[in-house]
Legacy VTK file of the C-alpha trace (Angstrom):
# vtk DataFile Version 3.0
C-alpha trace
ASCII
DATASET POLYDATA
POINTS 255 float
0.069 -0.182 0.255
1.597 3.849 -0.815
1.162 5.746 1.712
-0.943 8.681 -0.158
-3.689 5.550 -1.015
-4.368 6.185 3.154
-7.236 6.685 3.977
-6.915 6.160 7.999
-8.648 5.973 11.378
-6.096 7.320 13.918
-7.265 6.670 17.934
-6.060 9.271 19.416
-4.739 11.490 16.697
-4.841 14.586 18.301
-2.006 14.659 20.283
1.727 13.091 20.165
2.434 9.908 18.446
-1.538 9.808 16.282
-0.998 13.587 15.697
2.775 13.099 14.126
0.952 10.034 12.229
-2.023 11.759 11.171
0.209 15.099 9.994
2.704 12.123 7.966
0.022 10.635 6.517
-1.834 13.674 5.076
1.614 15.363 4.449
2.495 12.514 1.803
-0.953 12.775 -0.139
-3.376 10.521 1.843
-6.535 11.404 4.245
-6.885 10.170 7.762
-9.654 11.280 10.500
-9.201 11.146 13.940
-10.889 10.187 16.957
-10.262 11.611 19.966
-11.667 13.474 22.933
-10.049 16.950 22.925
-11.337 18.865 19.662
-9.519 21.787 20.730
-5.432 20.030 19.925
-7.571 19.023 16.752
-8.046 22.158 15.578
-4.915 23.084 15.595
-4.411 19.996 14.013
-6.572 21.289 11.113
-4.849 24.442 10.368
-1.965 22.973 9.354
-2.889 20.360 7.265
-5.783 21.561 6.094
-9.168 20.218 4.573
-7.417 16.673 3.594
-8.450 15.323 7.865
-11.734 14.947 9.905
-12.191 14.870 14.153
-14.992 13.079 15.606
-15.472 12.923 19.553
-14.842 9.524 20.280
-14.295 7.734 23.816
-12.633 4.530 21.658
-14.582 1.942 24.908
-18.063 2.755 23.827
-19.166 0.611 21.313
-21.736 3.161 19.201
-19.267 6.059 18.853
-17.144 3.889 17.071
-19.710 2.578 15.291
-20.743 6.132 14.598
-17.151 7.447 14.518
-16.308 4.526 11.631
-20.268 5.639 9.493
-18.695 9.158 9.750
-15.090 8.291 7.817
-16.247 5.813 5.221
-19.079 9.635 4.810
-15.785 11.811 4.875
-13.454 9.519 2.963
-14.673 6.940 0.714
-13.325 4.003 2.467
-11.202 2.912 5.405
-7.889 0.551 4.633
-5.738 1.747 7.276
-6.395 2.012 11.139
-3.752 3.123 13.352
-4.281 2.816 17.232
-2.846 5.162 19.185
-5.662 6.024 22.015
-4.128 5.436 25.244
-3.892 6.912 29.221
-1.280 5.408 31.970
-1.157 5.479 35.681
1.216 5.015 37.890
0.043 2.785 41.160
1.631 0.011 43.267
-0.507 -3.032 44.328
0.107 -2.022 47.538
0.712 1.744 48.309
0.891 4.274 50.741
-2.855 5.047 50.368
-3.491 1.863 50.249
-4.558 -1.608 48.536
-4.494 -0.324 44.203
-7.187 1.315 42.464
-9.854 -1.879 41.391
-12.032 1.371 39.624
-8.520 2.601 38.247
-7.055 -0.538 37.005
-10.061 -1.257 34.931
-10.435 2.424 33.403
-7.050 1.643 31.739
-7.568 -1.620 30.564
-10.720 -0.243 29.349
-9.104 2.337 27.192
-6.015 0.830 26.284
-6.841 -2.909 25.497
-11.181 -3.088 25.234
-10.750 0.650 22.995
-8.015 -1.011 21.089
-9.571 -3.976 20.589
-12.905 -3.020 19.830
-11.506 -0.464 17.287
-10.141 -3.550 15.678
-13.264 -5.436 15.369
-15.244 -2.759 13.689
-13.025 -1.137 11.825
-12.049 -4.685 10.018
-16.135 -5.274 9.571
-16.187 -2.827 7.355
-12.414 -2.847 6.224
-13.164 -6.230 4.091
-15.823 -4.796 2.342
-13.001 -3.211 0.390
-11.534 -4.116 -3.316
-7.959 -5.745 -2.877
-5.389 -3.613 -4.061
-2.736 -5.041 -6.659
-1.121 -7.113 -3.823
-4.151 -8.415 -2.587
-4.448 -6.165 0.491
-7.856 -4.784 1.696
-6.017 -2.737 4.437
-3.378 -2.572 7.080
-4.282 -1.860 11.658
-1.011 -0.586 13.054
-1.684 -1.098 17.597
0.351 0.636 19.808
1.876 -1.372 22.481
4.854 -0.567 24.925
7.507 -1.682 26.465
6.300 -2.158 29.826
4.235 -5.420 28.136
7.777 -6.636 28.435
9.748 -5.117 30.842
7.225 -3.051 33.385
7.889 -1.491 35.911
6.852 -1.480 40.022
3.618 0.670 39.541
2.465 0.068 36.283
0.656 -3.077 36.776
-2.171 -1.825 35.045
-0.635 -0.635 32.344
1.751 -3.088 31.105
-1.280 -5.260 31.708
-3.272 -3.111 29.264
-0.182 -3.029 26.408
0.693 -6.945 27.125
-2.770 -7.678 26.469
-2.251 -5.668 23.076
0.623 -7.229 22.302
-0.641 -11.049 22.551
-3.777 -10.318 20.596
-1.309 -9.279 17.132
-1.093 -12.805 16.210
-3.903 -13.902 16.411
-6.108 -11.503 15.088
-3.521 -11.016 12.520
-4.295 -15.024 11.762
-7.293 -14.421 11.294
-7.698 -11.534 8.669
-4.798 -12.547 6.443
-8.043 -14.692 5.011
-9.076 -11.230 3.536
-5.649 -9.341 2.941
-6.025 -7.256 6.269
-2.915 -6.974 7.790
-2.113 -6.651 11.911
1.615 -5.106 13.215
1.817 -3.368 17.286
4.639 -1.142 17.972
5.574 -0.941 21.602
7.749 2.038 21.965
10.417 3.130 24.538
10.463 6.915 26.240
8.819 9.290 23.695
8.465 12.757 23.930
4.733 12.354 24.299
2.364 14.811 26.518
2.562 12.193 29.360
5.767 13.638 29.786
4.973 17.420 29.102
4.838 17.735 32.775
8.217 17.098 33.251
10.957 19.160 33.857
13.785 19.555 31.277
16.242 17.771 33.946
13.728 15.103 34.563
13.534 14.754 30.398
17.065 14.581 29.452
17.667 11.911 32.762
15.282 9.835 31.228
16.528 10.032 27.787
20.549 9.212 29.110
18.664 5.524 29.763
18.438 5.183 26.375
21.378 3.220 25.249
21.407 4.687 21.355
20.368 7.697 20.961
20.450 8.511 24.446
17.441 10.804 24.382
13.373 10.746 24.292
11.715 9.035 21.056
10.448 11.830 18.665
6.327 11.427 17.696
7.989 11.798 14.131
10.021 8.077 14.350
7.481 6.180 15.418
5.202 8.487 12.467
8.162 6.822 10.142
7.396 3.494 11.438
4.404 3.106 10.359
4.817 4.116 7.345
7.650 1.416 6.249
4.655 -0.928 7.751
2.170 0.696 5.254
4.545 0.539 2.915
5.961 -3.015 3.461
3.473 -5.854 2.391
6.016 -8.794 4.298
5.242 -7.367 7.811
2.494 -9.305 9.408
1.413 -10.759 12.859
4.562 -9.465 15.083
5.196 -6.439 17.342
8.569 -4.108 16.788
10.018 -2.905 19.333
11.164 0.919 18.469
13.236 2.161 21.675
16.457 2.504 21.136
17.850 -0.410 22.746
16.113 0.245 26.366
15.506 -2.773 28.645
13.551 -1.229 31.783
14.957 -1.528 35.540
12.636 -2.516 38.308
11.304 0.973 38.784
LINES 1 256
255 0 1 2 3 4 5 6 7 8 9 10 11 12 13 14 15 16 17 18 19 20 21 22 23 24 25 26 27 28 29 30 31 32 33 34 35 36 37 38 39 40 41 42 43 44 45 46 47 48 49 50 51 52 53 54 55 56 57 58 59 60 61 62 63 64 65 66 67 68 69 70 71 72 73 74 75 76 77 78 79 80 81 82 83 84 85 86 87 88 89 90 91 92 93 94 95 96 97 98 99 100 101 102 103 104 105 106 107 108 109 110 111 112 113 114 115 116 117 118 119 120 121 122 123 124 125 126 127 128 129 130 131 132 133 134 135 136 137 138 139 140 141 142 143 144 145 146 147 148 149 150 151 152 153 154 155 156 157 158 159 160 161 162 163 164 165 166 167 168 169 170 171 172 173 174 175 176 177 178 179 180 181 182 183 184 185 186 187 188 189 190 191 192 193 194 195 196 197 198 199 200 201 202 203 204 205 206 207 208 209 210 211 212 213 214 215 216 217 218 219 220 221 222 223 224 225 226 227 228 229 230 231 232 233 234 235 236 237 238 239 240 241 242 243 244 245 246 247 248 249 250 251 252 253 254
């Protein structure tokens, strides 16, 4: 698939990794629908990208909202052949913390958005994507999910986040195997430490210190580097059913 042919749904696309992905697709000739909760952030993005990017306020964990968003996407884009799932949240909480035992509600919320939300978008998008005509490579579409290195080396305090991202990694292969019959590829990216809105509240000293943990390059990753990998996945038909670490070689310590 050529990136200029992308008609993409990007969850969490109004900031961070999703925003960079939307910019890369649209600036290379494609079109994108952003599913996000922040319309204000999207307006700044639309000012830059123009009429080839659209928005619908969506909670990815809610079936009716995602169904409505996909129908809206078909109306605006004509078809959907690309999905990039970037919507997600993270919390820091120990199983047994100073303020008591880990909140079940907080754990459930992270699982709901990061894992169930990703699955919800995949299943509903795939239902429509199988109706696409195949391209010259026999493809009907590509789905790219976002996990994290925390799926493999979760730190103390990341139990909810690690569980959610581990689930994203684990469902990649079985979904890819199933959708292969329809010419739809499924991939997952597991980023390391990236400069996203989650890090905006940290002082520069803290960001520099975190960056030094990365073997090479010794810095936080840029969202544009995530977007470059999505482009490589989109354009390389042999990439399927795999999780790619994008982390500069980092292996997280226990805390």
